[in-house]
Every structure is written in structure tokens, then in C-alpha cells.
N, C-alpha and C positions, 0 to 999 in steps of 0.2 A: 555606353561609357560616357561619365561626366568630365568633367574638367581634368587635365593631367592630375593623376594622383600623387606625382613625385616631386619634390623640390628640394633644392640643395641650397643651404645658407650657412656661412661660416663653418664650412667643411663638414656640417651634419646634413645628412640626408634625409629627408622625411617622408614616409611612404604612409599615405593619407588613405586608410582602408575606408573611411566613409565617400570616398570619391571612386571606388569601385562601386558598379551595380550588383555586388556578390555578397548577400549578406550571411552565408554559410560557409564553412571550412570543407570545400570540395576541391576536384580537380581545377575547375577554371582559376578559383582565387591562388592555389598553390601555384598553378603555371604563371599566374601573372607575378607573384612574389618570386619566384625562381627567376624570372626573366629580370627583375629588378636587382636582386642581389648579383647575379651574374654581371650584371652592367657595373655595379659598384666596384667590384673586383678590379675593373679595367681604369679605375679613377681613384689614383692615388691621393689626390687632394681630401677624399672622403675621409673623416676621423671618426664618426660614428653614425649609427642608423639607428632612427627612431621609427618605430613601427606605431602609427597614431590611431587609435581608435576611441578618442575623448567624447567626440559628438556623437557616434551610433552604438558605441562598445564593441567588445570582441564579437567574433562570428558565433551565430546561435544557431544550432541545429535542432530542429524540432524533435522533441524526444521518440515520437512515433515514426520520423523520417527515414526512410531507406538508409539501412546501414552500408557502408562501402564494401566492394567486393574485396577480396584477397589482394588482387592486383592494385586496385585503388588505394588501399591501405597502406601498401608498401609503396607506391609512388609518392603518397601524400607524406608518409613518414620519412621517406629520403629528401624531401624538401625541407622539411621541419630540422632535420638534421645539417643540411647545407646551411640554413640560417644559423644555428647552433655554432657551425664551425668557422664561420665569417671572422676573419683577422681583426677586425676593428669592434669595439662596442657595439653591442645590439640592445636596444632599449625598449621595451612594450610599455606603451603609455596608454592608458584606458581608463573608464569609469563605468558604472553599472555592473550587471551580472557579468560574471567571468566563469561560464561553465562548460563542461565536457571538452568539445572540440575546441572552443574559445579558450580555454584553460590550456590545453595542450600547445596552441599555439604560443600563449603569453609564456609558457615554460621553455619554449625553445630560445627565446630571448635570452641574454645574458643578465639583465637587469629589469625590473619591473615596478613601476611607479602608477599608484592608482589614487582615485578619488575617495573620499571616506564613506562613499555610497556603494562601495564595490562589494559583492559576494562572490566566493569562491565555492566550487564542488564539483563532485563528479557522481552522477545517478546512473550510469549505464547498468550497474549491477539490479536495479529495479526491472530491468529487462533481459535479466540473465546473461548481460554481456560485460565487457573489459573494455577500457579505452584502447585504443589501436595506433595511435600515433605518437607514442612515445611517453604517454600520461604515467603509466606506472613506472617509468625507468627514472624519469627527472623528477616528479613529486617527491619519493622517498630519499632521493639524493638531497634535497633542498631541507625538508622538512623534518627526516628522520622517519623510522619504521612505524612508530606509533601513530602518529598523526597520520602519516600517509593511510596506514590500514583504515583508521576510523572513518577517515573520507571515502575512502574507496569502498569499502565493506559494508559501512553503516549511511552512506549517504550525508554524512555530516557536512555542512555547508558552514564556510568561515566568514566572519567579518572581515572587512579590512583592516582593523586593528589585531583582530586574532591572527590573521595572516601574515601580518607584521612581525608578531611576537614568535609565530612559528618558523620564519624565516623564507616564506612562500614569497612576499614581496620585500622590497628594499626601502620603498619610500610611501609614505600615505599622506595627501594633503587634501584638507577639508574644503579648501577654495584657492582660487587661482592656479588651478592644476597645470596648465600650460606653463605658464610664466615660471612657476616654481619649480618645475620638472626642467626645463632648459637651464634654469640656474645651478641646479644640482648635477646636471650633465656636464657643465662647464667646468664648475669647481672641483668635483668628486670623482665622476665616472671617466672622463676622459683621462686623468691623471694615473687612475687605476688600471684602465686598459679592458682589454677583452676578459670575460670569466664565464666560459662555457661549463654548465652545470655537469656534464659528462665527466669531469674530473675529479668529481666527489664520489667516494665509495667509503662511508663512514663504517661499515660493516667489517672492515678489517682491521679496524682498532682494536677490537676484542673479538674475535671471531667465536670463540667459546660461548661466551655471552649471548652473542648474537643468534647462534645457531639455537639455543635453548628458546630465546624471544620466537624465533620462527616456528619451533616443534610447538610451542604453547598457541600461538595463532592458528596452525593446522589442526590441533585438536578442537579448540574453540569453533572452527568453521565447519566442522563435520555436522553441527547441528542445523545448519543452513540448507544441507540438502541440494547444493546447487554447485554444479560445476564451475560458475564462474567464483565463486568465492574462493575455492579451492585455488583456481587459476591465479586471482589477484595475489593471494599469499606467495605463491610460486614467482610471480613477477617482482614483487617487492623484495624477496629475499635475493634474487638476481639482480636487482639493481643496485644493492650494496656490497657484493661480493665479485660481481662480474664485469668484464668492460661492457659498455653501453651497447656497441654491436652486437654481443652475444645476447643482450637482455631484449633487444629490440627484435631480434628473431625469436625469440621466445615468446614475447607478447603477441607478434603477428600470429603465430603459430596457435596458441591457446585462443587467441581472439576467435580463429577459423573454427575451432573446436566448440568454442561455447555459442558461437551464432548457430552451427548446425544441431544443437542440444535440442531435445526435445523440451526442456524447460524453458529455453530462450523463446522457443515458438509458443508455448503455453502462457507465459509472461506477456507477450506481446499480445497475443490473442486477448486476453484479460483486460489488458490495460485498453485494447480497441473497444473492448465490450463495455468498459466503464466510460469511456469517450461518448458513445453511441447515447447512453442514458444521461450523461450530464447535460443540463438545459445550458441555453444561452442566457443569461441573467437578463431578463426584459420585464423588469416589475415596475410598476408606477410607484410613485413615491409611497413610502409606507412610514406612518407615524410612529409604531412601535410595534412590540407582540404584546397581546394581553392573554395572560393564562387563567381561566377561569375554573374553579373547582379543583385545585391543584391539592396532591398529597406528597408527601416526603419524596416519593419516588421521581418526581418532576424537577428536581434540583439541577440533574443534568442537562434538561431541556431549557431550564433558565440561564445556567451557564453558557449554552451553545449560543443562544439568541443575544446574550450579553457580550460574547467574544467577537459576535458578527458585528457588533457596533448599535444595535437596537436598543432602546429604551424597553423594560420590561415591567408591567404591572401584573401583579398576582391579585385576583379578585375573590372575595367571597370564601376567604377559609377563615377557621377559628384562631384565635389568637396562640393556642398550644401550637397548631399545625403552622401557623405562621413563624413562630420562633424556631421550630425544629426544621422548616425549611431554610430559613435564613443561616442557620447554623450549619446545615449541610452545604449549602453553596460556601460559605466562608471557608468551609474546610476542603473543599475543592480547590479554592483560589489557594489556599494555604500550601496544599501539596505541590501545586504547580510552582509556587515561587520556591519552594524548598528544592525543587528538581531543576529549577533554572529555566523553566520554561517560560515564565513572565516575570518582570520585575514586580515589587510591592506596589509600585507607583501605578502601574498600569492594572494589577488587582483591584487596587482602590478604586481607580477612575472606572472600572468596570461595574463595580458592584453600587458605585454611586447613583447608575441608571436604573436600580432596582426600586420599586415601590410595591407596598402592599396596601390595597384599597379593600374597601367595604363594597361599594357600589361601580357601577359602570359610568357614573355621571361625568368625571372629567377625564375619560379615555378618548385620544383623538379618535374622530370616525374612520381615518384610513388606516387604523390599526389592523393587524393579523390577529384573529381571534383564534386560540385554542381551547377547546373545550376538554379538561382533563376527566371529566366524566363525574365529579362528586360535587357539582354545582346543584344548588336547589332549583326546581323546575320553573318557579317564578323569576328566577334571575337569567334563564335561558330564555324565557318568554320575552324579558325586557331586550334581550340581545337581539331577538327577532326583529325589533322595531329600530335597530341601530344598524348604521350602514359601516360596514367592514370589508377591507380591501379582499380577504381570503377567510373563511371559515374552515377550522381542520375540528376534526373529532378523534380523539386518541382512542385507540381499542381499548375495550374493558369489558367486562361482562355483560353490558347492556348491547342490545342489538343497533347496529349505526343508525338504523332507521327509524329508531325510538326517539325522535326529536318532537319539539314544538312545532305547530303549524307554521309555516313561514320560513323557518330555518333551512337553509340548504348548506350542507355540509362535504367534506372530502374527509375519508378516513385516514388515518394517520398513525403509524405503528413503527416504534424503534425495538428492535429485539434485544439491543444492549442499551445501556444509559446512553442518553443522547449525546452527551459531550465526548462519549468513547467511540461509539458505532459512527460508522462512515456512511450506511445505507439506511433509507428510510422507506417504508412500504408505503404507498398510496393507494387508496381503494376508491375507485370510481363507482359511485352510486348512480342509481337510475335517474336521478335528476341532474347530476353533475353536468353543467355545461364545459364544453372545450376549453373556452376561455378561461373558466374559472380553475381548470385543469392546468393549463400553461403557467398561470398566476402561480399555482401552488408549486409547481416544477421549479418557476424561476425562483421563488421564495427560499426553497431547499436548497437550490444551487447558491445563493446568497450566504445560508448559513454552511455553506460546504460539505453538503451531504450529496449521494448519488440517490436518486428518487427512481425507486423500481414501482411503475404502475400495474396494479392488479384489477381485472374485471371479473365480474360473475362470480362474486365469492363473499362469503361471510367469515373465510378463515384466514388466517396468516400464513403465509409460504414457509417461512424458515422452520417454523415447528414441525411441518409436515414433512419436509426434508431431514430433519433431526430426527423425528419418530421412525423413519425409515431406515436409518443408520441403527438406531438403539433396538429396533425390533429384528433387524438383520443378526444383530449381536445377540440378542436374546435367543432366537432359533438356534443359531451356531451353540449356543452353551447347550442347549437343550438336547442337541445331538452329538455332543461329545467334545466340542471345542474347549479348553481350558480357558480361564479368562486370560491368562498372560499371554496365550498365543494369539487372542482377539486385539490385545491393546498393543502388543509388540508389533504386530503386522501393520496396524494403522499407523503407530509413531514412527517406525522405520519408513513408511510412506511418505511422511512428512507433518502428521497431525502433533500438535503440542502434546495433547494427551489423548488416550485411548478412550472409547466410549463408556467401558466399564469404569475405570478410574473417575470419570467425570460425574457417573450416575453414583458413585460412592460418595462424591463431594457434596452433591445436593440431596443426597438421601434416595433410598430404593422407592420411597413411596411417592416421590414426585413423579407425576404422570403416569402411575401405574394404574393398569385397569385390571381388577380380576377376572380371571376367566381367559384372558388374552395373553398373559405372559406367564405361563406356569413355571417355568424355572425361577424367574423372581419371586413369584407367588411361593415357591417352596423355600426360598432362602428367607423370606420374611416371617413365615410361620415359624422358622427355626431360630428366630431372634436377629437375625442379620439385617441391619437396617441403614448400614453405611458408616461412613468414616467418622460421623460426630461420637458413635457409640463404640467404635474401635473394630468394628467387624461389619463386611459388606460382601462384595465380591473378593475382597483381599481382606487382611487383618492391618492393623494399625496399632503403632505404641503409643502408650499416651503422650500427646504433646508433639508426636511427630507424624507428619502427613504422609511419610513414604509407604508406599501399599506394598505389602508382602504377601507372597503366594500362601494358600490356606489350603494344606491337604484334604482338610475334612470337607470342603466343598465339592471335591471331587467324590467324594464317598456320598455326599446328600443329592448330587445330581444323578450319579449313578443308579440310587434307588428310586429316583423319580423315573428316570428312563425304564426300569425295571416295571414300575406299578403302570407305566403307559404303554407297554410294550415295544420302545423303541430301541431300535440297535444303534449302538455308538458308530459314529465315522471318524476315520483318522485323517481330518481336514489336513491340507498343506497350507503354508502361509499364501501362495499363490491363490488357492481357492478361495480363502479367508478375504482376501483382497477383493477379488472379482465379486464375490457376494455381496460383501458390504457396499461397494461402490454401485454394482450393478442395482442394487434395491433401490439407491438414491437416483441413479438414472432414470429408472422405471417410474419412481414418483414425479420427478423433473418433466418427464415425457408426457405423463397424464396431464400434468398442471399445463404444460404448453398447449397440447393438442385439445384441450379442453377450453381453451381461451382464457385463462386465468393470469397467464403471463404472456410476454409477447414474442418472446423468442428464448431459445435454448440458453443462449449465453445469459439471460438475465437470472437462469437458475444459478449458473456458475458464480456470477457475481454476487447473489445473495449467500451462497454455501460458504465463499471464501469469507466475506464480511463477518456473517453472523455464525457460522458453524466453526470457524477458525480451519475450514479445508486448507490443505497448503497451497499455497498462493502459485507457487512453481509447478503446480500441476494443474493449475487452469480451473478446477472446479469439477464436480461429479460427471458433466457431460462431456467436457472435452478430456477428462482422465480416463474415461471407458473408451473413447476414440483412439487416445494414445495405446490403450493396452490391447486394441483392436475390439471392435465392436462384434465380429464374429467369434473371437475367442470367450468375450464376456456371455455371450450367447450360449454358446456350448455349456460353460460352467453354469449358468442359471439353469439353462435345461436339464442338465444332470440332477440339480437339486429342488427343483421347482415344487416337487411333490411335497417336500417339508414345510413349504409357505407359499402357495401358489400367489396369494396377493402382494408378495415381493419379488417373487423372482419367474412369474409368467410374463414374458418379454411383451412390452405394449407394442400394439400393432404398428404404431409410426415408426417406431425402432427397427421392426422387421422388415419394413418397406424401404428404410435407408440401406439396411445390410443388403438387400435383394438386389436394389438398384445402383450398390457400390457408391454410395455417397456419404457424407460426414456432415457433422452439425455446422462446422467453420466454413465447410467448402458450400453448401446449400443449406442455410441454416434452418431448421425446425421453427417455424414461425406460425402466428395468427394474425390475422389481418380482419380488425373489425368492421 
């Protein structure tokens, strides 16, 4: 404990949070606050209390920190209610981030005064949980249901000015925060008196309208597939219709159930897995990014580097390609501006750092070089004699090792456009030095990307996982499952779209290998090519992307089964789910056991970010463990004769089942 955190001057008690050696909102800090407020009740000369966090900011609980137990949540919530019920005005005074538990403390005060740099938000839903110290009850009472739901469900943060407009804070001062705050307290807050948030319940003003709004919100969150989302709507509804004591009890009850859910455990697992992969940026000064041999598809990579603050030089492209690339970059920024993600001024400033060059002559030697694969050999020969901080080579049709003498590179692949995708796959080549790998990881960290390191391979991992899912759907089709059954099962599980709908979108020919996919082969032969032609696994009306079941496909596949001597199987949704996820798990287990990726959780991170695997299910490895590895094994064993390459359980998973272990408790991993 430092100097005394409490002082009283002119009847205003000041509780200086910065003088406590307690940076998080937990039992120790709450006990100290409770003791202070109990003392204040015995001092009638005190006219107001200021909770001061100007110098250090409001308490910050790390997102992956241990969440409170039910008893701790009840105790801390009770202390905040005690603060709110204090009979004299209580003012929270702070600057900087005010998030989650820190915001819940601020909400317990009667008034909030902050600096212009303050940002407000709740992001517990990212871990499948909800606030538990009264945040779901006080926030809607101040801002109304719409803003509260946006912040709680979507993790939207508010700037100080936006919070002022929403009613979340009372005063914002860009400078002289302490002086201006005490002036406002003396002139306006003391005459107004205490103003506990618990007295506000605007839902009763027009209950029918409010009930309709809540009904719409409940329908909207059904697509979240997340208990926490439904819990948040229930809490917000209670906040504006019920006494706060009832709402606080509901909040704590739903908090407990959310914390115990499989979705919360999977989200925590996945975020932990991402943190393991994220490098600590430790990169020597980088002069810029040099993109050599770029095509139009590299627009996203240029934008990513520009957004990270690097100057970008695009070298050795034709005038036509340069114009097309420049137009695509401008389009990306124009869309970002229209959606309010950046200001036009910021967009212009970032594009001003972009140059199109013909040679490497005036490129800073400390730049990062990215070979996009279209450069002339002579130019790469020149690059071999130039000093670069890091050399990347993007994946293309050429082998990564097909480089000029003296050029050492690290393979780089983005499964999605780089400005959209969060994960980058790094390929460690035979001559890649460990120092170069760490530099590469650090650079990708600066770009805000999660690097997954791949070894011993010339293959990109994400398409291997995607192919396992598509192949499983193909075999299920062949043996009697209808397209709608397969897609509905996976969308109900949480996928945004089913695999057959996605294949219709890109075209059935994409990735098709004749002889390996007899069901798709038969459909292509009958003139079904996908959505662009109005018929694939489904039918599509002209100009309408809605997939409609088509009875003729059942007839076509039935004839194929008859010719192949296959007896149709009546698959259940449970079997479809276990067989699709089991195929992905099997592929992932083989990649880990063969030393291509380091750990099973790397597979899950790749699947979530690149295959849109439902995040709240944690990825295919985690999801199969949640379903029960033994149950998945039994289902696969029943059907493995239909496609042994998909459903013959990998030995490493069999060993896990035999020894009663799981991927998260004792991760299946490779040590180089």
C-alpha cells in the first residue's frame, strides 16, 4: 500500500484508486472501497465522493484472467450496489480505457466525468460470458436498450464523445480534467444531489413497444448460437422492466450458466491458442515493405501493410497491372470509409505511402521483401544482392525452393485476402534460420496477423482441412444423404453456410478431381455446374442467391448408387455432424503427427479463421472432444468402409481415447 488513498477537502472525499496497489477489480479492491464508503457514512460533513482514476485509469482485468466465482461475483456486485446507494453524490473521474469490470465500477457511480481519450466497452461475449457486477443492469438504464445491446452483443466500443451523446457519461473534458471536474462538482453536481442509476426504468414508458423490441432482439441473437447472447438480451430486458435487485440476481444466475457452458470453455481455449501463436513484436527497424511481382490479388496485402503504418513499394509490374492494383486499393479504402471504419483523411494518408516503381534502386535496404511470384528472374537475381530485413515468398504454382542462388525466403500464404484474413501460414524451408523465422513472426504481429508455422510441407494446411470437409459431404451424398440435410446440420452447428452451398457458389468444377468425386462427377455430367448457371446441388432463381432443394438431384444420385451397387443409408443429423467433423479432426491429427503443425490447437485456429468454423465451437479438434472422442470414434468406425481415408481413426487419436486424455489437457504436439 502506498500513501493514504483517501483525502477530504471542502467536504469532498477523494478516493484515489491509483494509490492502491490493486490494478484489477476483485475482492481486495472492493473490500477497500467498501471500508471507505462505510467510513464516509459516519462523516456527515462529507458532501460528495470522487472515485479518482485519472492517473492510472479504471481497473483493467486481463481478458483471459480467471473469472470470479459465483460467491465472488455476488460479493463484488453487492459492494458496487452499496456505492450506488450512497446518499451523497458519487462521481467517477477517469481517463483512458474504461472497459468491462472497470466500466462496471464507473456505472455504480452517480455521475461520470472523463477525458477525451476515454474509450468504453464490454467484450465478455468474446469469451462466451457476460458482465457480472451489474453492467447489464446499469448500462441499459443509462443508454437505452439499443445502445446497450450493441455494446454488449457486438463488443462495440464508444469514444468519449459518443458515450456523452448516449448518456453513458455526463461530462467530457479534453484538458485540465481534474480542475474542470471539481468545478462542475461544485457548481452543478452538489446542488443536484445523488442520482443512483437504479431508479431509471424506461421500458415501462411504452411496455408494448419495448416488448416488441426485445422479441426482435431475441430472434436476432438466435444466429449467434451462443448462450451468452441470449442471456444478455434477457438481462437488458429485465433492466428496464424490473427492480434492479431482481435484475442483479438474474445477471448472476445467467453469468454462472454461461461460464459453465461448453461454448465459453471453447472460446477461452481458442483465445488462449491464439495468444500462444501471437509473437511478441520484437522487430528491428523496418524501412518499409517491398512487393515484387504483384498481381491484382495483392491489393489486400498492400492495404494491410499500409494500415500498419509501413510505406509500400510495388516493383516490376506492368503499367496496366499497376493501374488495376491501384484501383483495387482505392476501392478497399473507399468501402472502409463508407462503412465508417476510417476517415477519408486517414485513407488518403495511408495511400500516400504507396509507390509504384520499376526497379529496386531506391528501396531502403532494411525493407521487408515479399515476392508475389510474378517477378522476372533477373529482378530476383538483383534482390539476392540487396540487404532485406526479411524475405517472404507468397504461395503460388512454383515450388518455394525454386529461387535464384543466394536468395533465402520464408513461405507466406493468406487463405483469405490479407486485409480480411486474420491468420497467415508461414512455411519454414530447409535453409530458414531461426532468427529469420522470429523476425517474420514479429513482422506479421505488427501487421496484426496470427502466424501459424508449418514445417516439412509443400502444402497449404487450410485447403487440406477444407477438402476433408468437402470430401465427407461428397461421400454422404453418394450414400444417401440429401444436400439439405448436410447443409442444415452444419449451419445449425454454427457454420455460416453449409459446404454444398459454398461449392455451388464457387462452382462445382473448382477443386474437382475426376474419379475421386463420383457424386459431383454425375452432377456435372448432367449439366449442373453451380449457382452461376442456376443449378448445382440446389436450384437458383435468376438473380436470387437463395438455394432451393431440387428433387431431380435425388433421382440422379439414386441412379448413380444403383449403377455402383451402393445401398442408401438413412443418416441422422448426429451422424452427419460427427462424420464431417471427424474427417476434419482426422486430417488435423495427421498434420500434427507428421510434424507439419506444432499442436492440435493450431489446426483449430486455422479452421476458425480460414474455414469459418464456428468460433464458439473452438475448431474441429476441440469440437470433437466436446462431442466425445469415443462417440466420434464409434460413428466413424460404423461408416469407415465407405471412405477409409476419411474415417479410419488416426492412431494418435486412438491413443488419446485409450489413455483418457484430450487435446486441451495434454495437447497432441510436435517438438522439432
